[in-house]
N, CA, C and O atoms as CSV, one atom per row, in Angstrom:
chain,resi,resn,atom,element,x,y,z
A,1,MET,N,N,0.825,-1.202,0.000
A,1,MET,CA,C,0.000,0.000,0.000
A,1,MET,C,C,0.863,1.257,0.000
A,1,MET,O,O,0.492,2.262,-0.606
A,2,SER,N,N,1.993,1.211,0.663
A,2,SER,CA,C,2.850,2.387,0.754
A,2,SER,C,C,3.333,2.840,-0.618
A,2,SER,O,O,3.371,4.038,-0.896
A,3,ALA,N,N,3.700,1.903,-1.469
A,3,ALA,CA,C,4.164,2.269,-2.812
A,3,ALA,C,C,3.046,2.930,-3.608
A,3,ALA,O,O,3.288,3.886,-4.344
A,4,ILE,N,N,1.833,2.429,-3.466
A,4,ILE,CA,C,0.696,3.021,-4.166
A,4,ILE,C,C,0.452,4.427,-3.648
A,4,ILE,O,O,0.210,5.349,-4.428
A,5,THR,N,N,0.513,4.592,-2.341
A,5,THR,CA,C,0.313,5.908,-1.730
A,5,THR,C,C,1.343,6.891,-2.247
A,5,THR,O,O,1.003,7.999,-2.661
A,6,HIS,N,N,2.600,6.485,-2.222
A,6,HIS,CA,C,3.649,7.387,-2.682
A,6,HIS,C,C,3.502,7.673,-4.168
A,6,HIS,O,O,3.797,8.778,-4.621
A,7,SER,N,N,3.050,6.693,-4.922
A,7,SER,CA,C,2.861,6.897,-6.348
A,7,SER,C,C,1.771,7.936,-6.608
A,7,SER,O,O,1.949,8.829,-7.435
A,8,ARG,N,N,0.654,7.821,-5.909
A,8,ARG,CA,C,-0.425,8.806,-6.069
A,8,ARG,C,C,0.055,10.189,-5.650
A,8,ARG,O,O,-0.207,11.181,-6.331
A,9,GLN,N,N,0.755,10.244,-4.534
A,9,GLN,CA,C,1.266,11.534,-4.069
A,9,GLN,C,C,2.290,12.091,-5.051
A,9,GLN,O,O,2.293,13.288,-5.340
A,10,ALA,N,N,3.152,11.226,-5.558
A,10,ALA,CA,C,4.173,11.679,-6.510
A,10,ALA,C,C,3.528,12.195,-7.791
A,10,ALA,O,O,3.949,13.216,-8.333
A,11,GLN,N,N,2.509,11.492,-8.274
A,11,GLN,CA,C,1.835,11.954,-9.490
A,11,GLN,C,C,1.127,13.287,-9.255
A,11,GLN,O,O,1.173,14.178,-10.104
A,12,ALA,N,N,0.483,13.419,-8.117
A,12,ALA,CA,C,-0.206,14.673,-7.794
A,12,ALA,C,C,0.803,15.804,-7.624
A,12,ALA,O,O,0.564,16.928,-8.065
A,13,ALA,N,N,1.929,15.502,-6.983
A,13,ALA,CA,C,2.965,16.518,-6.801
A,13,ALA,C,C,3.554,16.935,-8.142
A,13,ALA,O,O,3.802,18.118,-8.373
A,14,GLN,N,N,3.779,15.970,-9.022
A,14,GLN,CA,C,4.313,16.277,-10.344
A,14,GLN,C,C,3.345,17.162,-11.126
A,14,GLN,O,O,3.765,18.104,-11.797
A,15,ARG,N,N,2.071,16.863,-11.040
A,15,ARG,CA,C,1.070,17.688,-11.724
A,15,ARG,C,C,1.106,19.111,-11.180
A,15,ARG,O,O,1.007,20.071,-11.944
A,16,PHE,N,N,1.246,19.252,-9.865
A,16,PHE,CA,C,1.308,20.571,-9.241
A,16,PHE,C,C,2.549,21.335,-9.710
A,16,PHE,O,O,2.474,22.523,-10.025
A,17,VAL,N,N,3.681,20.646,-9.753
A,17,VAL,CA,C,4.929,21.295,-10.189
A,17,VAL,C,C,4.808,21.761,-11.637
A,17,VAL,O,O,5.196,22.882,-11.968
A,18,GLU,N,N,4.273,20.903,-12.494
A,18,GLU,CA,C,4.098,21.280,-13.896
A,18,GLU,C,C,3.129,22.460,-14.031
A,18,GLU,O,O,3.358,23.363,-14.835
A,19,ALA,N,N,2.065,22.450,-13.258
A,19,ALA,CA,C,1.103,23.553,-13.298
A,19,ALA,C,C,1.755,24.853,-12.833
A,19,ALA,O,O,1.492,25.921,-13.386
A,20,THR,N,N,2.600,24.752,-11.820
A,20,THR,CA,C,3.317,25.938,-11.327
A,20,THR,C,C,4.228,26.499,-12.410
A,20,THR,O,O,4.284,27.712,-12.618
A,21,ARG,N,N,4.937,25.617,-13.095
A,21,ARG,CA,C,5.811,26.064,-14.193
A,21,ARG,C,C,4.999,26.732,-15.306
A,21,ARG,O,O,5.410,27.751,-15.862
A,22,ASN,N,N,3.847,26.147,-15.619
A,22,ASN,CA,C,3.000,26.729,-16.664
A,22,ASN,C,C,2.513,28.118,-16.283
A,22,ASN,O,O,2.434,29.006,-17.132
A,23,VAL,N,N,2.186,28.311,-15.013
A,23,VAL,CA,C,1.775,29.641,-14.544
A,23,VAL,C,C,2.940,30.618,-14.692
A,23,VAL,O,O,2.753,31.748,-15.143
A,24,ASP,N,N,4.124,30.186,-14.318
A,24,ASP,CA,C,5.294,31.052,-14.432
A,24,ASP,C,C,5.528,31.468,-15.883
A,24,ASP,O,O,5.753,32.644,-16.169
A,25,HIS,N,N,5.474,30.496,-16.797
A,25,HIS,CA,C,5.669,30.820,-18.219
A,25,HIS,C,C,4.575,31.747,-18.738
A,25,HIS,O,O,4.848,32.703,-19.464
A,26,ALA,N,N,3.350,31.457,-18.360
A,26,ALA,CA,C,2.235,32.288,-18.825
A,26,ALA,C,C,2.332,33.704,-18.256
A,26,ALA,O,O,2.051,34.679,-18.952
A,27,PHE,N,N,2.729,33.810,-16.995
A,27,PHE,CA,C,2.877,35.129,-16.380
A,27,PHE,C,C,3.948,35.934,-17.101
A,27,PHE,O,O,3.776,37.127,-17.354
A,28,ARG,N,N,5.055,35.274,-17.430
A,28,ARG,CA,C,6.125,35.964,-18.154
A,28,ARG,C,C,5.645,36.429,-19.536
A,28,ARG,O,O,6.029,37.497,-20.011
A,29,ALA,N,N,4.813,35.621,-20.160
A,29,ALA,CA,C,4.279,36.008,-21.471
A,29,ALA,C,C,3.373,37.231,-21.347
A,29,ALA,O,O,3.375,38.104,-22.215
A,30,VAL,N,N,2.599,37.288,-20.264
A,30,VAL,CA,C,1.714,38.440,-20.059
A,30,VAL,C,C,2.530,39.690,-19.800
A,30,VAL,O,O,2.251,40.755,-20.349
A,31,ARG,N,N,3.542,39.547,-18.955
A,31,ARG,CA,C,4.392,40.705,-18.654
A,31,ARG,C,C,5.120,41.161,-19.896
A,31,ARG,O,O,5.227,42.357,-20.168
A,32,GLY,N,N,5.621,40.195,-20.647
A,32,GLY,CA,C,6.322,40.500,-21.889
A,32,GLY,C,C,7.567,41.317,-21.665
A,32,GLY,O,O,7.895,41.693,-20.540
A,33,ASP,N,N,8.231,41.576,-22.722
A,33,ASP,CA,C,9.424,42.408,-22.705
A,33,ASP,C,C,8.979,43.845,-22.974
A,33,ASP,O,O,8.296,44.104,-23.965
A,34,PRO,N,N,9.356,44.773,-22.108
A,34,PRO,CA,C,8.919,46.165,-22.321
A,34,PRO,C,C,9.332,46.721,-23.685
A,34,PRO,O,O,8.691,47.636,-24.200
A,35,ASP,N,N,10.392,46.175,-24.267
A,35,ASP,CA,C,10.833,46.657,-25.579
A,35,ASP,C,C,9.993,46.071,-26.703
A,35,ASP,O,O,9.989,46.592,-27.818
A,36,ASP,N,N,9.276,44.979,-26.409
A,36,ASP,CA,C,8.414,44.374,-27.421
A,36,ASP,C,C,7.109,45.155,-27.513
A,36,ASP,O,O,6.501,45.500,-26.499
A,37,ALA,N,N,6.707,45.418,-28.704
A,37,ALA,CA,C,5.423,46.089,-28.914
A,37,ALA,C,C,4.401,45.010,-29.282
A,37,ALA,O,O,4.010,44.873,-30.441
A,38,ALA,N,N,3.985,44.259,-28.281
A,38,ALA,CA,C,3.038,43.164,-28.516
A,38,ALA,C,C,1.673,43.735,-28.846
A,38,ALA,O,O,1.237,44.739,-28.282
A,39,SER,N,N,1.013,43.066,-29.777
A,39,SER,CA,C,-0.318,43.522,-30.154
A,39,SER,C,C,-1.308,43.190,-29.054
A,39,SER,O,O,-1.037,42.367,-28.179
A,40,SER,N,N,-2.443,43.835,-29.113
A,40,SER,CA,C,-3.479,43.569,-28.120
A,40,SER,C,C,-3.998,42.138,-28.253
A,40,SER,O,O,-4.423,41.540,-27.265
A,41,VAL,N,N,-3.967,41.588,-29.467
A,41,VAL,CA,C,-4.395,40.200,-29.686
A,41,VAL,C,C,-3.428,39.248,-28.992
A,41,VAL,O,O,-3.856,38.305,-28.326
A,42,GLU,N,N,-2.138,39.486,-29.142
A,42,GLU,CA,C,-1.134,38.651,-28.482
A,42,GLU,C,C,-1.257,38.755,-26.969
A,42,GLU,O,O,-1.145,37.757,-26.257
A,43,HIS,N,N,-1.485,39.956,-26.488
A,43,HIS,CA,C,-1.623,40.157,-25.049
A,43,HIS,C,C,-2.868,39.431,-24.526
A,43,HIS,O,O,-2.818,38.794,-23.474
A,44,ALA,N,N,-3.964,39.526,-25.245
A,44,ALA,CA,C,-5.196,38.846,-24.843
A,44,ALA,C,C,-4.995,37.333,-24.825
A,44,ALA,O,O,-5.500,36.650,-23.933
A,45,ALA,N,N,-4.267,36.810,-25.798
A,45,ALA,CA,C,-3.985,35.372,-25.835
A,45,ALA,C,C,-3.122,34.966,-24.639
A,45,ALA,O,O,-3.333,33.910,-24.044
A,46,ALA,N,N,-2.154,35.807,-24.294
A,46,ALA,CA,C,-1.288,35.520,-23.151
A,46,ALA,C,C,-2.084,35.547,-21.843
A,46,ALA,O,O,-1.863,34.719,-20.960
A,47,VAL,N,N,-2.997,36.490,-21.727
A,47,VAL,CA,C,-3.840,36.571,-20.528
A,47,VAL,C,C,-4.746,35.340,-20.426
A,47,VAL,O,O,-4.935,34.789,-19.342
A,48,ALA,N,N,-5.298,34.920,-21.558
A,48,ALA,CA,C,-6.143,33.720,-21.563
A,48,ALA,C,C,-5.326,32.488,-21.167
A,48,ALA,O,O,-5.806,31.628,-20.428
A,49,GLN,N,N,-4.100,32.413,-21.661
A,49,GLN,CA,C,-3.215,31.298,-21.299
A,49,GLN,C,C,-2.930,31.324,-19.795
A,49,GLN,O,O,-2.919,30.277,-19.147
A,50,LEU,N,N,-2.702,32.500,-19.248
A,50,LEU,CA,C,-2.456,32.625,-17.812
A,50,LEU,C,C,-3.686,32.190,-17.019
A,50,LEU,O,O,-3.556,31.489,-16.015
A,51,ASP,N,N,-4.858,32.593,-17.449
A,51,ASP,CA,C,-6.096,32.168,-16.774
A,51,ASP,C,C,-6.223,30.651,-16.750
A,51,ASP,O,O,-6.552,30.064,-15.719
A,52,ARG,N,N,-5.961,30.020,-17.891
A,52,ARG,CA,C,-6.041,28.551,-17.958
A,52,ARG,C,C,-4.992,27.908,-17.055
A,52,ARG,O,O,-5.271,26.919,-16.378
A,53,ALA,N,N,-3.799,28.466,-17.047
A,53,ALA,CA,C,-2.724,27.924,-16.217
A,53,ALA,C,C,-3.064,28.059,-14.735
A,53,ALA,O,O,-2.795,27.151,-13.950
A,54,LEU,N,N,-3.651,29.181,-14.355
A,54,LEU,CA,C,-4.045,29.361,-12.954
A,54,LEU,C,C,-5.166,28.402,-12.561
A,54,LEU,O,O,-5.179,27.886,-11.444
A,55,ASP,N,N,-6.103,28.165,-13.472
A,55,ASP,CA,C,-7.175,27.200,-13.202
A,55,ASP,C,C,-6.599,25.801,-13.001
A,55,ASP,O,O,-6.998,25.084,-12.083
A,56,GLU,N,N,-5.660,25.417,-13.864
A,56,GLU,CA,C,-5.038,24.094,-13.740
A,56,GLU,C,C,-4.243,24.008,-12.437
A,56,GLU,O,O,-4.244,22.969,-11.778
A,57,LEU,N,N,-3.575,25.079,-12.071
A,57,LEU,CA,C,-2.833,25.079,-10.807
A,57,LEU,C,C,-3.773,24.866,-9.636
A,57,LEU,O,O,-3.451,24.111,-8.718
A,58,ALA,N,N,-4.917,25.510,-9.648
A,58,ALA,CA,C,-5.897,25.325,-8.565
A,58,ALA,C,C,-6.389,23.886,-8.523
A,58,ALA,O,O,-6.529,23.307,-7.445
A,59,ARG,N,N,-6.652,23.306,-9.690
A,59,ARG,CA,C,-7.093,21.904,-9.723
A,59,ARG,C,C,-5.991,20.971,-9.241
A,59,ARG,O,O,-6.258,20.024,-8.501
A,60,ALA,N,N,-4.761,21.230,-9.653
A,60,ALA,CA,C,-3.628,20.393,-9.238
A,60,ALA,C,C,-3.414,20.484,-7.733
A,60,ALA,O,O,-3.128,19.475,-7.087
A,61,GLN,N,N,-3.549,21.671,-7.174
A,61,GLN,CA,C,-3.393,21.830,-5.735
A,61,GLN,C,C,-4.498,21.088,-4.989
A,61,GLN,O,O,-4.235,20.424,-3.987
A,62,ALA,N,N,-5.719,21.200,-5.471
A,62,ALA,CA,C,-6.836,20.508,-4.834
A,62,ALA,C,C,-6.641,18.999,-4.891
A,62,ALA,O,O,-6.912,18.300,-3.915
A,63,LEU,N,N,-6.173,18.495,-6.026
A,63,LEU,CA,C,-5.917,17.057,-6.154
A,63,LEU,C,C,-4.833,16.623,-5.175
A,63,LEU,O,O,-4.992,15.621,-4.478
A,64,PHE,N,N,-3.741,17.362,-5.117
A,64,PHE,CA,C,-2.653,17.006,-4.209
A,64,PHE,C,C,-3.137,17.008,-2.764
A,64,PHE,O,O,-2.869,16.070,-2.013
A,65,ASP,N,N,-3.846,18.056,-2.378
A,65,ASP,CA,C,-4.366,18.133,-1.009
A,65,ASP,C,C,-5.287,16.952,-0.715
A,65,ASP,O,O,-5.233,16.378,0.373
A,66,SER,N,N,-6.118,16.594,-1.663
A,66,SER,CA,C,-7.052,15.485,-1.491
A,66,SER,C,C,-6.311,14.163,-1.337
A,66,SER,O,O,-6.634,13.369,-0.453
A,67,VAL,N,N,-5.328,13.924,-2.183
A,67,VAL,CA,C,-4.560,12.678,-2.115
A,67,VAL,C,C,-3.848,12.569,-0.776
A,67,VAL,O,O,-3.874,11.513,-0.143
A,68,VAL,N,N,-3.222,13.638,-0.344
A,68,VAL,CA,C,-2.507,13.615,0.941
A,68,VAL,C,C,-3.488,13.390,2.087
A,68,VAL,O,O,-3.205,12.613,2.998
A,69,ARG,N,N,-4.626,14.054,2.052
A,69,ARG,CA,C,-5.630,13.909,3.118
A,69,ARG,C,C,-6.175,12.477,3.167
A,69,ARG,O,O,-6.303,11.892,4.243
A,70,ILE,N,N,-6.493,11.924,2.002
A,70,ILE,CA,C,-7.032,10.557,1.954
A,70,ILE,C,C,-5.986,9.552,2.444
A,70,ILE,O,O,-6.291,8.644,3.218
A,71,ASP,N,N,-4.754,9.732,1.980
A,71,ASP,CA,C,-3.691,8.808,2.399
A,71,ASP,C,C,-3.415,8.913,3.893
A,71,ASP,O,O,-3.107,7.913,4.541
A,72,ALA,N,N,-3.523,10.116,4.440
A,72,ALA,CA,C,-3.307,10.291,5.880
A,72,ALA,C,C,-4.417,9.590,6.676
A,72,ALA,O,O,-4.151,8.992,7.718
A,73,ARG,N,N,-5.648,9.665,6.185
A,73,ARG,CA,C,-6.762,8.975,6.865
A,73,ARG,C,C,-6.576,7.464,6.849
A,73,ARG,O,O,-6.885,6.775,7.822
A,74,ARG,N,N,-6.072,6.966,5.740
A,74,ARG,CA,C,-5.850,5.515,5.626
A,74,ARG,C,C,-4.792,5.015,6.586
A,74,ARG,O,O,-4.841,3.871,7.038
A,75,ARG,N,N,-3.839,5.874,6.895
A,75,ARG,CA,C,-2.753,5.474,7.791
A,75,ARG,C,C,-3.147,5.515,9.264
A,75,ARG,O,O,-2.473,4.923,10.107
A,76,THR,N,N,-4.229,6.207,9.570
A,76,THR,CA,C,-4.620,6.309,10.970
A,76,THR,C,C,-5.608,5.241,11.367
A,76,THR,O,O,-6.035,5.194,12.520
């Protein structure tokens, strides 16, 4: 059971880490380079990407919290 528990936690943690990286990349795209004259269309696309990345991060965090909570209950 321990290997399964760690596997679920590891997968949830990996999803969270990837979601965090995606938020970082999307945030950088929104901020952009001040020297770049990004169009409003590009900026809107970057903002939409950031919104999606933040939503995925929230889902990944909820999944990780749930897996840890369930596994902790099983151990008690």
